[in-house]
Structures are given as C-alpha cells and as structure tokens.
N, C-alpha and C positions, 0 to 999 in steps of 0.2 A: 271721393265720399269719406273716406278717413279723416283728411284735413275738415273737411263739414260738421265732422262727429266730436274730433279734437278739438274744433271754437266751439262747438256750443256746450261742449263737459267745462272748459274753459272759461266761457263766460257764464256758467250755474256756477261754477266752485269760488269766482271773484263774487258772484251777486252771493252768496251762501257766507262766507266770510266777511263784508263787509257788514249784512246781516248780524252776525254773530257777534262782530267788533264792538257796532251799534248799541248790542245788546248788554255786553260787557262792561262798556265805557260808564253806561246808566245805571248799571249796579253798584258801581264801585267808585272811586272819587280819587281825581289824581291832582298835583301840584298844575299842571297845566290845563285844566277847564276854568271856561273864566269865572272868575269870582261875581256874584251877586251883589252889586254893589245896593239895593234895596232893602225894607226893612224885610226883616224876617223875626217869627216867634221863639222862643225858648222857653225848655224846661230843664230844671235842674236839682238833681240830688244831692248829697255829699254829707260826709259824716267825720269828725275828727276828732282829739286828742287833747283836752284841754286837764288845768289844774288848779283848782278850785277849792278853796280852804284848805290846802297840805295836800290833799285826796285825788288821784288820777281821776276824770271822770270820762266817759264816750258821750259828744255832741250829734246831733243830727241836723242838716238844715234840706231846705225847699225853698226855691227861685224859682220865678213864672218872670218871663217878661219881653221885650223885643229888642232885638241887637239894630239899629238905626243903619249902622254901617259896618265898615271895615275896626274903626277904633271905640267906638262906644255903645255902651246896653246899660241897659234900665230899667228895675224892674221891683217886685217884691220880695219878702221871705218871711218864711219863721223859723226860726233855731228853735231846740230843747234839750234837756238833758236825757238820755236816754238810759243810763243810773243812777243811783243819786250818790250823793257825796255824804261824808259824816260831820259834820258841826263839831270840832275839836274844842269850842270856844264854851259849852253846857255843861252841867254836871251830867246830866241822862243822857243816855245817845240818841241823838235826833238828826235824821238824815233833811237835806236838803236839796233842792233843786231849783231849774226857773224855764219858762217861755218864753220868746221874746218876736214881735212881729212889726216888719216896717221896710223901711227901702234900702235899695242898694244899688248903686253905679258903678259901674266898671270898663275901664279905660285900657287900650288895646295899645302900648304903643309900638311896641316891635311884634311882626307877623315875617314870616319866610316860610312859604310851603305851605308843610303841615303843621307846623309848631310855630307857637305865638308863645308871648309873655302879657299878662293882663295883673291890673292890677284894680281889683274890686274895693270898695268903700262902703263901710253900712252903716243906717242909722237905727235903731228900735225903739221900743219902749216893752215893759216887761214887766212879770209877776217874778218874785222869789216865793219858793213853796217852802214850808219846814211840818215834819212830821216827825212825831218820838216811836219811837218802835212800841211794835204792838196794834198803833191803830189801823184804821182801814184806808185812811184816802188822807188827800193833802189838803191843806184850808188857805190861802192866801193869805202872806205875812208881809210883803213887802214890794212895792211898785218903784221901778227904776229906769233910768234911761242909757243904752246901750251905743257904744260905736266901736267898730274894728275896721281895721285895712288889712288886708294882707299883697303878697305877692304869688300869682300861680302860673306854673307852667303846662302849656296846655298842647294836646296833640290829638289832630284830627284823625280820629283811627277811621270812621268812613262818612259819609258823605253827610249823615245826620249826627251822629255822636263822637261829643270830643271827651279825651280822658284828663284831669286836671290834676296836679297836685304842687300841693306850697303852704306858706302858712304865714302868721301875722300878729298881731297883737288887739285885744280885745278889754276895751276900758269900758268903765262901768259907774254911774254915779245915782245917790239917792237911796241905799241899800245902807240901814242902820239900826237892823232889830235883827232878835237872837243873838246880842253879841257880834254880830255880823260886820264888816263893812266894806267898803269899797277894796281897799287892796286885797279881802280875801277872793274875789270874783275877776279884778284883771288882772290877766295872764295871755299870755301867749300860749301860739294854737297851732297846732299842724293839719291839715285837711286831704283829704282825698274828695275828688269830684267827676260825677258824668252828667253828661249835658247831651240833651237832643235839641237841633236844631232843626228848624222846619228844612 
C-alpha cells in the first residue's frame, strides 16, 4: 500500500515537473532551441546621436519588414530629427531638421547563440525643413537623397525582443539651400535599437 502511494506520488511529481518545464521553456528563449528557418516579421524602433551643421542632435528610426532567414532581412524605414539643430551659416538664428523614408537591407554574417553582428544598409529620400526662430511651423526647404551603413551588435533578450547597439556613417546628396550643403549633414552616428521579432 505504501509503495503504491509512493509510486503514485512520484508519477504525479514527474508529470507536474514536466508540465512546468514545458511551460517555462515556452516563455523563455535559450540558444538550444531550434531556430525557425522560415521568414518572420519584425518591428524596430531606435534612436541615436548625430552631428549636423556642427550641432549635436538626436534622431529616431522606425523599421518594419521581414526577416527571410538567419542572415537576411529587408524592410522599409523612416528617420526623423527629434531636436532641431542651429544653422550656423545664416545671420538670423534658424533651426533645421529633416525627415526621410526609404528601404533597408540588413545582413547578419555572424551569429552565435543569442549574440549576432549585423550590417544594415539604408537608402532613402527626404526633405530638409528650416524655421526662423519665432515662427510656428516648419516649411519644406530642400529635398535630398540619403544612404547609410552601420555595424550593429545584437543580443536576443527574449524570444521576441532583441536589443542592438552600433554606429555607422550617413551620406547626403542634394542639399544646397540656406547656405547648407551635403557636408553639413553627412556624419557618423551612434544608435541604440530595439527590435520585436515574430
């Protein structure tokens, strides 16, 4: 009788521990889990610092797209300036910013467990805006072409969330208004990203 109760208790404990382990594994993400080789969607937000017209500024990025496999992802993105920069080339104080929209291709040549290194390349078109101090709204001033490339160091925090830090260089073409030129906007940048993956 005692041995029967012990066997029943042991079987029940094993069953519960197996169920609990399965539940924990479904909620967590470990390197031993098989990687899904099919495509999946992603949504990313990021921000960083850049030097425009000799004035430091904070920019934000929004990305959405498809990760086709473990080494290639494509999508679209938008980038915009969060704090306006001072134009040093005009007599009266004038603030400038820009918005750009385009496509991104991201290669991931190195991946080990939860860590990876990726190289995103972005191509976009946008508009630079200028505002004299005292005005209430920006007005479009100049259209431009932009491309950038960076190196990102990525770490998978959970099964769906990845955090990245990196930097690169952003090049502009077509800016020639308000005594500004492409060299005022072409600059290195640093970025912190958060990406949600399906």
